[in-house]
Biopython code that builds the backbone (N, CA, C, O; Angstrom):
import numpy as np
from Bio.PDB.StructureBuilder import StructureBuilder

atoms = [
    (1, "MET", "N", (119.733, 91.935, 140.252)),
    (1, "MET", "CA", (120.380, 91.744, 138.972)),
    (1, "MET", "C", (121.358, 92.892, 138.737)),
    (1, "MET", "O", (120.993, 94.062, 138.849)),
    (2, "ALA", "N", (122.559, 92.558, 138.422)),
    (2, "ALA", "CA", (123.612, 93.550, 138.237)),
    (2, "ALA", "C", (123.479, 94.231, 136.874)),
    (2, "ALA", "O", (122.930, 93.671, 135.926)),
    (3, "TRP", "N", (123.993, 95.438, 136.812)),
    (3, "TRP", "CA", (123.978, 96.200, 135.563)),
    (3, "TRP", "C", (124.957, 95.567, 134.590)),
    (3, "TRP", "O", (126.119, 95.335, 134.923)),
    (4, "ASP", "N", (124.487, 95.296, 133.409)),
    (4, "ASP", "CA", (125.324, 94.668, 132.390)),
    (4, "ASP", "C", (125.703, 95.731, 131.360)),
    (4, "ASP", "O", (124.848, 96.493, 130.908)),
    (5, "ARG", "N", (126.969, 95.782, 130.992)),
    (5, "ARG", "CA", (127.438, 96.788, 130.057)),
    (5, "ARG", "C", (126.945, 96.541, 128.632)),
    (5, "ARG", "O", (127.037, 97.428, 127.783)),
    (6, "ARG", "N", (126.432, 95.367, 128.369)),
    (6, "ARG", "CA", (125.984, 95.054, 127.013)),
    (6, "ARG", "C", (124.592, 95.601, 126.723)),
    (6, "ARG", "O", (124.181, 95.623, 125.563)),
    (7, "TRP", "N", (123.850, 96.045, 127.741)),
    (7, "TRP", "CA", (122.496, 96.555, 127.527)),
    (7, "TRP", "C", (122.445, 97.755, 126.598)),
    (7, "TRP", "O", (121.623, 97.750, 125.682)),
    (8, "PRO", "N", (123.262, 98.778, 126.769)),
    (8, "PRO", "CA", (123.182, 99.933, 125.849)),
    (8, "PRO", "C", (123.453, 99.534, 124.397)),
    (8, "PRO", "O", (122.794, 100.029, 123.482)),
    (9, "ALA", "N", (124.407, 98.652, 124.189)),
    (9, "ALA", "CA", (124.701, 98.216, 122.825)),
    (9, "ALA", "C", (123.534, 97.426, 122.243)),
    (9, "ALA", "O", (123.202, 97.581, 121.068)),
    (10, "ALA", "N", (122.917, 96.587, 123.055)),
    (10, "ALA", "CA", (121.782, 95.803, 122.580)),
    (10, "ALA", "C", (120.594, 96.712, 122.254)),
    (10, "ALA", "O", (119.915, 96.516, 121.247)),
    (11, "LEU", "N", (120.351, 97.696, 123.105)),
    (11, "LEU", "CA", (119.265, 98.635, 122.831)),
    (11, "LEU", "C", (119.530, 99.431, 121.558)),
    (11, "LEU", "O", (118.616, 99.664, 120.766)),
    (12, "PHE", "N", (120.768, 99.845, 121.364)),
    (12, "PHE", "CA", (121.136, 100.591, 120.165)),
    (12, "PHE", "C", (120.939, 99.734, 118.923)),
    (12, "PHE", "O", (120.390, 100.204, 117.927)),
    (13, "ARG", "N", (121.381, 98.481, 118.974)),
    (13, "ARG", "CA", (121.218, 97.574, 117.828)),
    (13, "ARG", "C", (119.753, 97.296, 117.530)),
    (13, "ARG", "O", (119.388, 97.068, 116.377)),
    (14, "GLY", "N", (118.929, 97.313, 118.535)),
    (14, "GLY", "CA", (117.504, 97.096, 118.306)),
    (14, "GLY", "C", (116.790, 98.344, 117.815)),
    (14, "GLY", "O", (115.801, 98.256, 117.088)),
    (15, "ALA", "N", (117.292, 99.504, 118.214)),
    (15, "ALA", "CA", (116.630, 100.754, 117.848)),
    (15, "ALA", "C", (117.004, 101.224, 116.446)),
    (15, "ALA", "O", (116.217, 101.916, 115.802)),
    (16, "VAL", "N", (118.168, 100.868, 115.973)),
    (16, "VAL", "CA", (118.613, 101.337, 114.658)),
    (16, "VAL", "C", (117.700, 100.832, 113.538)),
    (16, "VAL", "O", (117.270, 101.650, 112.725)),
    (17, "PRO", "N", (117.378, 99.545, 113.445)),
    (17, "PRO", "CA", (116.486, 99.116, 112.359)),
    (17, "PRO", "C", (115.095, 99.751, 112.441)),
    (17, "PRO", "O", (114.486, 100.054, 111.415)),
    (18, "VAL", "N", (114.600, 99.950, 113.659)),
    (18, "VAL", "CA", (113.296, 100.581, 113.814)),
    (18, "VAL", "C", (113.359, 102.027, 113.332)),
    (18, "VAL", "O", (112.451, 102.488, 112.641)),
    (19, "ALA", "N", (114.409, 102.737, 113.684)),
    (19, "ALA", "CA", (114.563, 104.128, 113.259)),
    (19, "ALA", "C", (114.714, 104.216, 111.743)),
    (19, "ALA", "O", (114.129, 105.102, 111.121)),
    (20, "LEU", "N", (115.482, 103.321, 111.140)),
    (20, "LEU", "CA", (115.641, 103.325, 109.687)),
    (20, "LEU", "C", (114.308, 103.032, 108.995)),
    (20, "LEU", "O", (113.985, 103.647, 107.979)),
    (21, "GLY", "N", (113.553, 102.114, 109.535)),
    (21, "GLY", "CA", (112.239, 101.806, 108.971)),
    (21, "GLY", "C", (111.303, 103.000, 109.041)),
    (21, "GLY", "O", (110.576, 103.278, 108.088)),
    (22, "LEU", "N", (111.316, 103.703, 110.159)),
    (22, "LEU", "CA", (110.485, 104.893, 110.287)),
    (22, "LEU", "C", (110.913, 105.988, 109.313)),
    (22, "LEU", "O", (110.066, 106.658, 108.722)),
    (23, "LEU", "N", (112.207, 106.169, 109.145)),
    (23, "LEU", "CA", (112.690, 107.179, 108.197)),
    (23, "LEU", "C", (112.288, 106.835, 106.766)),
    (23, "LEU", "O", (111.869, 107.714, 106.013)),
    (24, "LEU", "N", (112.409, 105.580, 106.388)),
    (24, "LEU", "CA", (111.991, 105.174, 105.053)),
    (24, "LEU", "C", (110.493, 105.361, 104.866)),
    (24, "LEU", "O", (110.050, 105.798, 103.804)),
    (25, "TRP", "N", (109.719, 105.038, 105.874)),
    (25, "TRP", "CA", (108.275, 105.189, 105.788)),
    (25, "TRP", "C", (107.900, 106.654, 105.612)),
    (25, "TRP", "O", (107.019, 106.975, 104.814)),
    (26, "VAL", "N", (108.555, 107.539, 106.346)),
    (26, "VAL", "CA", (108.279, 108.972, 106.226)),
    (26, "VAL", "C", (108.678, 109.468, 104.841)),
    (26, "VAL", "O", (107.976, 110.285, 104.245)),
    (27, "ALA", "N", (109.797, 108.979, 104.333)),
    (27, "ALA", "CA", (110.246, 109.416, 103.009)),
    (27, "ALA", "C", (109.277, 108.966, 101.924)),
    (27, "ALA", "O", (109.000, 109.720, 100.990)),
    (28, "ILE", "N", (108.764, 107.758, 102.036)),
    (28, "ILE", "CA", (107.841, 107.243, 101.023)),
    (28, "ILE", "C", (106.469, 107.883, 101.184)),
    (28, "ILE", "O", (105.849, 108.252, 100.187)),
    (29, "ALA", "N", (105.989, 108.021, 102.391)),
    (29, "ALA", "CA", (104.662, 108.592, 102.628)),
    (29, "ALA", "C", (104.631, 110.072, 102.273)),
    (29, "ALA", "O", (103.556, 110.618, 102.021)),
    (30, "GLY", "N", (105.764, 110.723, 102.249)),
    (30, "GLY", "CA", (105.802, 112.139, 101.899)),
    (30, "GLY", "C", (105.379, 112.387, 100.466)),
    (30, "GLY", "O", (104.879, 113.470, 100.159)),
    (31, "GLY", "N", (105.565, 111.417, 99.574)),
    (31, "GLY", "CA", (105.189, 111.574, 98.174)),
    (31, "GLY", "C", (103.782, 111.099, 97.867)),
    (31, "GLY", "O", (103.434, 110.940, 96.697)),
    (32, "GLU", "N", (102.975, 110.870, 98.870)),
    (32, "GLU", "CA", (101.620, 110.345, 98.659)),
    (32, "GLU", "C", (100.751, 111.323, 97.876)),
    (32, "GLU", "O", (100.025, 110.913, 96.971)),
    (33, "GLN", "N", (100.816, 112.611, 98.211)),
    (33, "GLN", "CA", (100.013, 113.607, 97.506)),
    (33, "GLN", "C", (100.424, 113.690, 96.037)),
    (33, "GLN", "O", (99.579, 113.815, 95.151)),
    (34, "GLU", "N", (101.706, 113.619, 95.796)),
    (34, "GLU", "CA", (102.197, 113.653, 94.410)),
    (34, "GLU", "C", (101.721, 112.428, 93.636)),
    (34, "GLU", "O", (101.368, 112.532, 92.462)),
    (35, "ARG", "N", (101.711, 111.283, 94.283)),
    (35, "ARG", "CA", (101.250, 110.052, 93.630)),
    (35, "ARG", "C", (99.769, 110.147, 93.289)),
    (35, "ARG", "O", (99.353, 109.723, 92.211)),
    (36, "LEU", "N", (98.972, 110.700, 94.196)),
    (36, "LEU", "CA", (97.552, 110.863, 93.931)),
    (36, "LEU", "C", (97.304, 111.829, 92.777)),
    (36, "LEU", "O", (96.412, 111.598, 91.961)),
    (37, "GLN", "N", (98.067, 112.890, 92.701)),
    (37, "GLN", "CA", (97.933, 113.829, 91.584)),
    (37, "GLN", "C", (98.304, 113.157, 90.265)),
    (37, "GLN", "O", (97.658, 113.396, 89.245)),
    (38, "THR", "N", (99.331, 112.325, 90.277)),
    (38, "THR", "CA", (99.731, 111.601, 89.071)),
    (38, "THR", "C", (98.635, 110.646, 88.628)),
    (38, "THR", "O", (98.357, 110.531, 87.434)),
    (39, "LEU", "N", (98.011, 109.961, 89.577)),
    (39, "LEU", "CA", (96.935, 109.048, 89.226)),
    (39, "LEU", "C", (95.738, 109.787, 88.645)),
    (39, "LEU", "O", (95.091, 109.286, 87.726)),
    (40, "LYS", "N", (95.435, 110.967, 89.166)),
    (40, "LYS", "CA", (94.310, 111.743, 88.651)),
    (40, "LYS", "C", (94.591, 112.252, 87.238)),
    (40, "LYS", "O", (93.664, 112.421, 86.447)),
    (41, "ALA", "N", (95.845, 112.495, 86.921)),
    (41, "ALA", "CA", (96.205, 113.054, 85.616)),
    (41, "ALA", "C", (96.371, 111.993, 84.537)),
    (41, "ALA", "O", (96.647, 112.336, 83.388)),
    (42, "GLN", "N", (96.212, 110.728, 84.866)),
    (42, "GLN", "CA", (96.387, 109.677, 83.864)),
    (42, "GLN", "C", (95.278, 109.728, 82.829)),
    (42, "GLN", "O", (94.163, 110.159, 83.123)),
    (43, "PRO", "N", (95.591, 109.279, 81.598)),
    (43, "PRO", "CA", (94.544, 109.241, 80.578)),
    (43, "PRO", "C", (93.445, 108.265, 80.977)),
    (43, "PRO", "O", (93.709, 107.245, 81.614)),
    (44, "GLY", "N", (92.233, 108.579, 80.605)),
    (44, "GLY", "CA", (91.105, 107.727, 80.959)),
    (44, "GLY", "C", (90.462, 108.136, 82.264)),
    (44, "GLY", "O", (89.519, 107.482, 82.710)),
    (45, "GLY", "N", (90.927, 109.168, 82.874)),
    (45, "GLY", "CA", (90.367, 109.614, 84.142)),
    (45, "GLY", "C", (89.346, 110.722, 83.970)),
    (45, "GLY", "O", (88.754, 111.180, 84.948)),
    (46, "ASP", "N", (89.131, 111.161, 82.725)),
    (46, "ASP", "CA", (88.169, 112.230, 82.503)),
    (46, "ASP", "C", (86.744, 111.673, 82.553)),
    (46, "ASP", "O", (86.548, 110.472, 82.363)),
    (47, "PRO", "N", (85.755, 112.518, 82.802)),
    (47, "PRO", "CA", (84.374, 112.047, 82.974)),
    (47, "PRO", "C", (83.812, 111.307, 81.762)),
    (47, "PRO", "O", (83.031, 110.369, 81.928)),
    (48, "ALA", "N", (84.190, 111.706, 80.553)),
    (48, "ALA", "CA", (83.659, 111.036, 79.358)),
    (48, "ALA", "C", (84.146, 109.593, 79.287)),
    (48, "ALA", "O", (83.368, 108.689, 78.982)),
    (49, "SER", "N", (85.420, 109.373, 79.566)),
    (49, "SER", "CA", (85.961, 108.012, 79.538)),
    (49, "SER", "C", (85.362, 107.158, 80.645)),
    (49, "SER", "O", (85.087, 105.975, 80.447)),
    (50, "LEU", "N", (85.161, 107.761, 81.808)),
    (50, "LEU", "CA", (84.559, 107.018, 82.909)),
    (50, "LEU", "C", (83.120, 106.614, 82.586)),
    (50, "LEU", "O", (82.693, 105.507, 82.912)),
    (51, "ALA", "N", (82.369, 107.528, 81.939)),
    (51, "ALA", "CA", (80.989, 107.203, 81.558)),
    (51, "ALA", "C", (80.964, 106.091, 80.512)),
    (51, "ALA", "O", (80.118, 105.198, 80.564)),
    (52, "GLN", "N", (81.887, 106.152, 79.577)),
    (52, "GLN", "CA", (81.965, 105.100, 78.556)),
    (52, "GLN", "C", (82.321, 103.757, 79.198)),
    (52, "GLN", "O", (81.739, 102.731, 78.845)),
    (53, "ARG", "N", (83.250, 103.756, 80.116)),
    (53, "ARG", "CA", (83.638, 102.525, 80.802)),
    (53, "ARG", "C", (82.480, 101.970, 81.633)),
    (53, "ARG", "O", (82.263, 100.759, 81.678)),
    (54, "ARG", "N", (81.732, 102.874, 82.297)),
    (54, "ARG", "CA", (80.568, 102.456, 83.069)),
    (54, "ARG", "C", (79.522, 101.806, 82.178)),
    (54, "ARG", "O", (78.953, 100.774, 82.535)),
    (55, "ARG", "N", (79.263, 102.407, 81.014)),
    (55, "ARG", "CA", (78.285, 101.861, 80.078)),
    (55, "ARG", "C", (78.738, 100.484, 79.579)),
    (55, "ARG", "O", (77.925, 99.568, 79.459)),
    (56, "HIS", "N", (80.010, 100.344, 79.296)),
    (56, "HIS", "CA", (80.548, 99.060, 78.847)),
    (56, "HIS", "C", (80.372, 97.994, 79.931)),
    (56, "HIS", "O", (79.991, 96.861, 79.637)),
    (57, "ASN", "N", (80.648, 98.358, 81.171)),
    (57, "ASN", "CA", (80.461, 97.417, 82.278)),
    (57, "ASN", "C", (78.995, 97.042, 82.453)),
    (57, "ASN", "O", (78.686, 95.896, 82.779)),
    (58, "GLU", "N", (78.083, 98.001, 82.239)),
    (58, "GLU", "CA", (76.660, 97.693, 82.330)),
    (58, "GLU", "C", (76.248, 96.684, 81.266)),
    (58, "GLU", "O", (75.484, 95.759, 81.545)),
    (59, "LEU", "N", (76.756, 96.860, 80.037)),
    (59, "LEU", "CA", (76.431, 95.919, 78.963)),
    (59, "LEU", "C", (76.942, 94.516, 79.279)),
    (59, "LEU", "O", (76.259, 93.523, 79.031)),
    (60, "ILE", "N", (78.137, 94.450, 79.824)),
    (60, "ILE", "CA", (78.702, 93.140, 80.182)),
    (60, "ILE", "C", (77.873, 92.494, 81.290)),
    (60, "ILE", "O", (77.606, 91.293, 81.239)),
    (61, "MET", "N", (77.469, 93.267, 82.280)),
    (61, "MET", "CA", (76.659, 92.712, 83.364)),
    (61, "MET", "C", (75.293, 92.257, 82.863)),
    (61, "MET", "O", (74.769, 91.248, 83.336)),
    (62, "MET", "N", (74.706, 92.989, 81.909)),
    (62, "MET", "CA", (73.426, 92.561, 81.338)),
    (62, "MET", "C", (73.586, 91.231, 80.617)),
    (62, "MET", "O", (72.733, 90.352, 80.737)),
    (63, "ALA", "N", (74.682, 91.079, 79.865)),
    (63, "ALA", "CA", (74.926, 89.821, 79.153)),
    (63, "ALA", "C", (75.149, 88.679, 80.140)),
    (63, "ALA", "O", (74.679, 87.565, 79.911)),
    (64, "LEU", "N", (75.858, 88.943, 81.231)),
    (64, "LEU", "CA", (76.085, 87.900, 82.237)),
    (64, "LEU", "C", (74.792, 87.513, 82.945)),
    (64, "LEU", "O", (74.558, 86.334, 83.212)),
    (65, "ARG", "N", (73.949, 88.502, 83.250)),
    (65, "ARG", "CA", (72.654, 88.187, 83.872)),
    (65, "ARG", "C", (71.796, 87.329, 82.952)),
    (65, "ARG", "O", (71.168, 86.365, 83.392)),
    (66, "GLU", "N", (71.774, 87.690, 81.659)),
    (66, "GLU", "CA", (71.000, 86.922, 80.694)),
    (66, "GLU", "C", (71.534, 85.499, 80.592)),
    (66, "GLU", "O", (70.757, 84.547, 80.524)),
    (67, "ALA", "N", (72.848, 85.350, 80.581)),
    (67, "ALA", "CA", (73.451, 84.022, 80.491)),
    (67, "ALA", "C", (73.124, 83.199, 81.732)),
    (67, "ALA", "O", (72.936, 81.986, 81.635)),
    (68, "ALA", "N", (73.053, 83.834, 82.883)),
    (68, "ALA", "CA", (72.760, 83.108, 84.121)),
    (68, "ALA", "C", (71.302, 82.678, 84.195)),
    (68, "ALA", "O", (70.980, 81.690, 84.854)),
    (69, "GLN", "N", (70.425, 83.407, 83.530)),
    (69, "GLN", "CA", (69.002, 83.115, 83.618)),
    (69, "GLN", "C", (68.521, 82.122, 82.565)),
    (69, "GLN", "O", (67.399, 81.628, 82.679)),
    (70, "THR", "N", (69.313, 81.810, 81.555)),
    (70, "THR", "CA", (68.878, 80.909, 80.490)),
    (70, "THR", "C", (69.608, 79.586, 80.584)),
    (70, "THR", "O", (70.655, 79.468, 81.221)),
    (71, "GLU", "N", (69.031, 78.605, 79.938)),
    (71, "GLU", "CA", (69.673, 77.291, 79.849)),
    (71, "GLU", "C", (70.467, 77.160, 78.564)),
    (71, "GLU", "O", (71.192, 76.182, 78.380)),
    (72, "ASP", "N", (70.340, 78.136, 77.670)),
    (72, "ASP", "CA", (71.046, 78.101, 76.396)),
    (72, "ASP", "C", (72.529, 78.377, 76.608)),
    (72, "ASP", "O", (72.942, 78.984, 77.595)),
    (73, "ASN", "N", (73.316, 77.904, 75.637)),
    (73, "ASN", "CA", (74.735, 78.214, 75.649)),
    (73, "ASN", "C", (74.904, 79.543, 74.925)),
    (73, "ASN", "O", (74.972, 79.587, 73.696)),
    (74, "VAL", "N", (74.970, 80.618, 75.690)),
    (74, "VAL", "CA", (75.021, 81.940, 75.082)),
    (74, "VAL", "C", (76.357, 82.216, 74.406)),
    (74, "VAL", "O", (76.455, 83.156, 73.618)),
    (75, "ALA", "N", (77.375, 81.435, 74.687)),
    (75, "ALA", "CA", (78.658, 81.633, 74.029)),
    (75, "ALA", "C", (78.578, 81.239, 72.559)),
    (75, "ALA", "O", (79.327, 81.773, 71.741)),
    (76, "GLN", "N", (77.690, 80.320, 72.208)),
    (76, "GLN", "CA", (77.549, 79.863, 70.832)),
    (76, "GLN", "C", (76.491, 80.649, 70.065)),
    (76, "GLN", "O", (76.353, 80.481, 68.854)),
    (77, "ARG", "N", (75.750, 81.497, 70.752)),
    (77, "ARG", "CA", (74.681, 82.268, 70.117)),
    (77, "ARG", "C", (75.267, 83.339, 69.204)),
    (77, "ARG", "O", (76.298, 83.938, 69.512)),
    (78, "GLN", "N", (74.589, 83.575, 68.060)),
    (78, "GLN", "CA", (75.024, 84.634, 67.164)),
    (78, "GLN", "C", (74.690, 85.982, 67.783)),
    (78, "GLN", "O", (73.578, 86.200, 68.266)),
    (79, "VAL", "N", (75.633, 86.854, 67.764)),
    (79, "VAL", "CA", (75.448, 88.184, 68.330)),
    (79, "VAL", "C", (74.987, 89.102, 67.206)),
    (79, "VAL", "O", (75.633, 89.142, 66.159)),
    (80, "PRO", "N", (73.909, 89.832, 67.381)),
    (80, "PRO", "CA", (73.386, 90.651, 66.281)),
    (80, "PRO", "C", (74.325, 91.780, 65.850)),
    (80, "PRO", "O", (74.263, 92.212, 64.699)),
    (81, "TRP", "N", (75.181, 92.263, 66.732)),
    (81, "TRP", "CA", (76.025, 93.387, 66.355)),
    (81, "TRP", "C", (77.386, 92.952, 65.831)),
    (81, "TRP", "O", (78.226, 93.791, 65.506)),
    (82, "ARG", "N", (77.608, 91.629, 65.748)),
    (82, "ARG", "CA", (78.881, 91.152, 65.197)),
    (82, "ARG", "C", (78.892, 91.373, 63.681)),
    (82, "ARG", "O", (77.911, 91.063, 63.005)),
    (83, "LYS", "N", (79.968, 91.895, 63.157)),
    (83, "LYS", "CA", (80.073, 92.175, 61.722)),
    (83, "LYS", "C", (80.663, 90.995, 60.987)),
    (83, "LYS", "O", (80.828, 91.047, 59.768)),
]
sb = StructureBuilder()
sb.init_structure("model")
sb.init_model(0)
sb.init_chain("A")
sb.init_seg("    ")
for serial, (resi, resn, name, xyz) in enumerate(atoms, 1):
    if name == "N":
        sb.init_residue(resn, " ", resi, " ")
    sb.init_atom(name, np.array(xyz, "f"), 0.0, 1.0, " ", f" {name:<3s}", serial, name[0])
structure = sb.get_structure()
């Protein structure tokens, strides 16, 4: 097979998009630590809010377990803490 002059151009055209993709990936991945710090600093990330959210989720799961175990329509039941 003879050497074709179009090979270097074809290789270059194929390598350019790959190189650009790698450069973009490096540029975006470089800010990963900053993004994690921003997420940690968001409101609601403190231990008190997390404990409150956990307690709320526990109450919801208890209500769902009770609803799954009964034949009653718990959606129509009067809730004692409703004002």
